[in-house]
N, C-alpha and C positions, 0 to 999 in steps of 0.2 A: 599751270600758269594761265593768265588771261591777257588779252591784249587787243590792239586795234584791229577791228574787223574779224580777226580770228579770235573768237571768244575763248581762247584756251592758251594763248601764248603771250608772254610779256617780253618785249624788248628785242632789240637787234644789236649786233655788235657796233661799237662806236665808230668803227672805220667805215660804216656804210653811210648812206644819205641821212640816216637817223641822227648822225652826230649833231647837226644843227638844231635838232629838236629836243632830244631828251637824254643823251648819254647812252649808257650801255645796257647790260643784260641782267635780268632777274634770274636768279638760279632756278633751275627746273623744279616745278612743283605740281606736276599734272594731276596725279592721283594722290590723295592724302589719307592719312590714318591717324587715329588717336591711340594706336597700339603702343605697347611698351617698346623701348629701344634696346631691350635685352638682345645681345648678339644672336643672329639667326644662323642656322646651319648653312654653310656655303658649299655649293657644288664643288667637288674637287677639281683641280686644274687638269686640263687635258694632258695625257701622257706624251712625253717626247716621242717623235716618230720620224721616219724618213719622209713621210708625206708632209708633215708639218715643217721639217727642216728645209724643204725645197723653197718654201716661201722666204725663209731667212736668207737663203743663198741667192736669191734672184738679183739680177743686175737691172738697175733703173736706167732707162733711156730718156733723158730730158730733150725736148725739142720745142718747136713753136707752139704757142698756146691757142692756135686756131682750133675751134671746135670744142673748147672746154667750157666756155661761158654759157650759162643758162638764162641770163638776162642781158639786156642791152647795156646796162651799167657795168656789169662784169666784163662784157666784151670790150668796152672802152678802157676799163682799168687794166685788163690783162694785156692789151696791145699798146699800152701807153709808153712802154719802155722796151726797146728791142733786146735788152739783156734778160728779160724775164723768160724763163723756160718752164715747161710743164711736163708732167709725166703721170702715169697711172701705176699704182702699187697693187699687186695682186695679193689678196688675202683669202683665207677660207671664209665662206659664208657662215659655216658652223664649225667652230674649232674642235668640236667633239667628233667631227666627220671631215677631217682635212682633205680626204680624197674626193669629196663631193663638190657641190657647186661653189663658185668663188664670187667674191665681190671685188670691185675695182675702186681704189681710193685715189681721188684726184688730188694732184700736188701742183703747187707753184713755187718755183725757186727764184729768189732774187740773189744773184751771186754777191759775195763779199766784195767791197771796194778794194780791199787789200788781200794779202795772203790769208785764206780762211783757216781758222783754228778748228773749224767744225761747223755743224749746222745748229741753228736755233729754231726749234720746232714751236709753232704758235697755235693757240686755240683762242678764238675771240669770245666764246661763251655760248649761252643758249639754255639747254642744248638745242642744237639745230643751226647754230651759227656756222657759216662757211668760212674756212680759214684761208682759202687761196687769196681772196682780196685783202685780208689782213696783212699778208706778206707784201703784196704789191703796194698798198697804201703806206705801210710802214717804211718801205724803201725810200719813199719821198719825204714823209714827215720826220724821219730820223736820218735824213741824208747825210748829215755831218756827225752822226753819233758813232762812238766806238763800237756799237753793236753792228751797224751796217758795214763798218770797216773790217771787223774781225769774224763775222759769221755769215754764212749763207743762210738767208731767211727762208724757212720752209713753212708755207701755209698749206694745210690739208683740209679738205672737206671730209669730216668723219663719215663713217658708213651710214648710208641712208640720207645724206645731206648734199644739197647742191649738185655739183658735177660728178659726184661719186655714184656708182651704180651697183646694185639697184637702188633707186631713190624712193623715198616715201612720198606717196601722192594720194591725198584724200579728197581734194576739192579742186574744181576748175577755177580759173580766174574770175569767171562770171559769177560763180557761187560765192566767192569771197566778196566781190563788189556788192552783191545783193544781201550781205549779212547772214549768209547761210552756213558759213564755215565755223560752226560751233563745236568746240571741243571741251567745254566745261560749263556747268551751270552753278558752280559753287559760289559765284558772285553774279550780280546782275539780275535780270528779270526772267531768265529762262527756267524751264522745268523739263524733266525727262521721265520716260517710262523705261522699263527694262528693254522693250523692243526698240526704243530709240537708241540706246547705247549699243545694242547688238547690231543695228543697222549701220551705225557709224563705223564700228570696227570692221564689219563685212565690206563696207565701201572702201575703206583704206586698204584692206587685204586685196580686193579685186584690182584696185588701181595701182598697187605697189608691187605686185608680183607674187602674192600668196602669203599664207600664214607663216611660212618659213622665213620670209623676209621680215615680217613684223616681229618675229621671235628672236631676231639676230642683231638688234640695234642698241643693246644696252651698253652702259659705260664700261663694263668689264670687257666686252668684246672690242670696244674702241681702244681701250688700254692695250689689249693684245696687239691690235693693229699698229699702235705706236711703237711697240717693241720691234715688230718686223720692220717698220719704217726706219727706226734707229739703225738696225743692222744693214738694211739695204742702202742707207746713206753712207755707210762705212764708218760710223761712229761707235767706238767702244762703249761710250756712256752718253746718256741723253742730256742735252741742255734744252730747257723748256720754259716757255712763258705762257701762262693761261690766265684768263680773266673770267670772273663770275663762275658760270658752270665749268669753265676750264680749270678752276681750282679743284673741283671734284674730280675731273678726269685726271689731273695731275696727281692728286692725293691717292687715288685708286691705283694709278701706275706705280707710285712710290711704294704702296703696300704690296703690290704683286711682283715688282722688280726692283727692290731697294738698292741692290748693288750695281744696278745699271744706270743710276742717276748721277750725273755730274753736277748739275745745278738746276734749280727749279724756282721760278718766280710765280707766286700765286696771289693774284690781285682781285679783291672783292670776293671774299671767301664765304662758302657755306660752312656751317658748323657740322663737323662729321659726327657729332654726338647726338644731334637732334633728329628725331624721326620726322616724317613728312608733315604731319599735322602741327607738331610743335614749331617746326621751322616756318610753316605757313603763317601761324599766328604771330610769331615775332616779326615777320616781314610786314604783315598788314598793320600791326601796331606802328611800325616805322613809317608806312605809307600814310597813315592817318596823321602822324606827327608832321610829315612833310606837307600834307594838305593844309593843316592848321597853320603851319609857318607861311605857306603861300598866301593863305587868306589874311594873315596878319600883315604881311608885306603889302598886299593889295589894298588893304583898308586904309593905308596912309593917303591914298588918293580919294577925293570926294566922289568920284564917279566909278569907284570900284564895282564891277559887276556882281561881286559877292557881298557887297554892302560894307559899311564902315564899322560894323560890330563883328569882329572875328568869331565871337561866341555863337553867332547865328549863321555863319557861313555855310554850314552843312544844310540847314533848313532852306537857305536861299538857293543853294545848288539843287536841292531836291525840287524846289518849286519851279525851276527852269527845266530840269531834265526828266522828272517823272511823267509829265504830260506827254512826253515823246513815246511812252510805252504804247498808248492807244492812238496817238497821232504823230507818227514819225514824219520827218521831213524827207521827201524824196527829191533828189536833184534832177535836173534835166537829163543827166547822163544815167539816171537810174540808181544812183548811190543812195543808200539808206542811212539816215542819221536818227537813231532811236536812243533810248537810255543807255543801252549797252555800248553803242558806238561812242556816245559822248563821254561816258565814264571811262572807257578805254583810252580815249585821247587824253583825258586828264591824267590818268595813271602814267602815260608816256611822259608827260611833262614833269612829273614828280621825281624823275631820275636826276634832274639837274636844275638847280635854282635859276640858271640862266634862261630856261624855257618858260618860267612861270608867267611873264607878261603875255606871251603868245597864247598860253592856255586860258588865262582869265579873259583876254580879248575874245577868244573864241566862244567862251561861255556866255559872255555878254551878247554876242551876235546871235546866239540861239533865240534870244527873246524876240528878235525881229525876223525869225524864221530863216536865218542865214547860217548854213552849216559850213561854209567854204573854208574858214580857217581851221576848224577841227578836222575836216576832211583832208586838208593838205598836211596837217600834222600826222594824221593817221597814215597817209600815203608815204610820207617820209619815214615814219617809224617802221612801217611794214615793207619799206623798200619797193613799193609799187612803182614800176616804170611808167614813163609817159605813154607807152604802148599798152598799158593795162596789165602787164605781166608781173606776177609776184614770184619771188623765190619760194622754195618749199620749206622755209624756216619753221613756220608754225606747225606744219604737218609733221616734220621731223621731230620738233619739240615734243609734240603729243606722243609720238611713238616711243621715243627714247625715255620719256617720263614713265610710260606704261611698263617699261622693262626695268626701271630704276626704283620707282616709288612704292611705298606701302599702300595697300588698297583698303577701301572702306566698304562696309555694308551700307545700304541705304540709310539706316538709322544713324550710323556714325557720320555719314556725309551731311545729313540734315542737322545734326548737332554741331558739326564743325561750321556749317554755314551760319548757324545762329550765333556762334561765338565770334565769327568774323564780323558779322553785322554789329555785334556789341562793341568790339574794340575798334572797328573802322566803320562808323555809321555812314560815311559818305558813299560806301559801296552798296547800301541798302536801297533796293528799288521799291520797297514798300509793299511787296507781295508775299511776305513771309518766307518760309524755308521749305515748304512742301515741294516735292519733285526734285530735290537735290539727289543726284546719284553719281557714283564714281564712273567716269567715262571709260575706265579700263576694265570694268567688271566682266566683259566678254572677251578680253584679250586672249589670244591663243596660247600664251605661255606665261608662267609665273615670273615675277621680278627676279633678277639675278644679283641685285645689290642689296646688302643687308646694312643695318644701322646698329651701332656705330661702325664706321669703316676707318681704315688707315690708322689703326691703333697698334701700340706695342711693336713697332717696326724696328728691326735690328739691321745695322749696316747701312743706314741711310745717311748720305752727305747732308751738310747744312742746307736748309731751304730758306727762302725769303718770302714771307707773307706780308702783303701790303693791305692795310685796312684804313678806311676813311671814317672819321668820327661821325659824320652826318650822312653816311650812306643809307638811303631809304630802302634799298633792295636787299643788300646783304649787310646787316647791322655790324657795327664795329666789333662787338663782342664775339661775333662768329669768326672773324679773322684772328682775333686773339686766341680763341679756342683751337683753331686749326694749327696755328704756330706752336702752341703748347703741345698739342697732340703729336705733331711731327718732331718735336724737340728742336725746332728751327728758330730762325731770327724773325723779328717782327718790326716792320716800319709803320709807325703811326702817322697818318696824314690828317691834318685839321682841315675840314671843309664840308661841303654839301654836294656830293655827286657820287655816282657809282663808277668806280675804277678810274685809274689815272696812268698806270704804267703803259708804255709804248705809244703814248700820245705825242710826246715831244713838246709838251706844253708847260712842264714844271722842271726847272733846272735842278732843284734839290732831289726830287724823285729820280730824274733821269740819271744823275750822277751816281746815286747809290745803286741803282739797278745795273748800270754799266760796270761799275767797280766789282759788283758781285758776279755778274755773268762772265765778264772777260777775265778778271784776275782772281775770282773766287774769294774776294775780300768782303766779308760780311760786315754790316753796319754795327756800330757799338750798341749795346743794350740801351733801350729807351730812346732810340733815334726818332726824330720827328721832323716832318716837313709841313708846309701849309700851302693851301691852294690860293 
């Protein structure tokens, strides 16, 4: 993935400050491959043992949330309601060595307004999205919902993320501000050597606690953590709502623990049948469509910064942003606005059509050497605090991707970059494709997720997948494919944005989700809502 300032991660959960900017999360696509999606051999599951069972038998102790926040925004959110309670769940760092080192998964609970029927476990996406604040914000935005009346909302920061420890740490805040937090050159103007990718991984390892930490943050380990969480919460079966990457986490959990699922809402889904490269290409095609739609909408105004001919909008965009490669704008605070930063801010706006006017305004201001609008968009999208502190979203995103995604040879990465530039020309910095390399090529462990996943599952309860027709990040067909793969229900939503469940902004979607989660009432076939 790629994104604002972190040239490797796209998007943040919609419950963060990014909500006003661009919506939600692009599914994780850090390392890519053009390899076949023939099922790969999967490492056998850890054997049951007394050492592993002790984690299932642990008692959670919820208390005040002081000391859990990693940013000022989280501190304000976690302390906004005296009913919020926090805890840490202990899990094995390595499930194949449950007697070894452990990790601590940070949790936030918002108690049900009525008598709870159980817990609703939440994941906002990413990977790398912190779930604690999703529960806290959802308690407010869904304050009158049957969900908050009937469920204890449980937000958790997955292993390596946010307040969970050990956490992934690759860059300082100053390095991010200076545009040095690069985790991919698959798009944009950068290029790498083998020593560059090795240095990146070594830096992440040294700052995160070692190679054993980098090797233990894949989605399969996060799914194992969720099953321990389910047991520790006292729930016989899991009720779950995941968005964007959270649909992958949910689907993998369903594959691994099908009889432990009570209900599962999967919103903004990745196609479990597509390998990394294929999925990346479908997403960039969708982003180009959104860029074209933004340009067409902008062209209705005579002063549109992209011009009044949508067919030339990409050329106009390049004429404004490509000169920034050699002559970046440096703000008084030392913030760098170059091609990659400008392009990343535009990508952020493509998540939600409501953000398009701000994006085009920012593009226009670049002509006058004024990057402030795009910098503000970048900051909101990256959840940069007023104190200059960033969450570790993008760093965790990079690490989890390296444990999930198929990897490329340099030749494959160069070819993939060429194909992306062909189908999404607005991403092209005009420097060719040489120097494209897989950022995970020196990662200390092989990926633990294979493709396809979550297929041929027996004993799984009905699931509810939600897919938006104009979703630029996870195209509609991906959601339809996931619903079909799981043998579950599909809710189609007409509109142009990424994810909608748990926002409290659409009565049609909210009612269907509540009926499903509370009463296990699945929507009729061909059910449809509109934004």
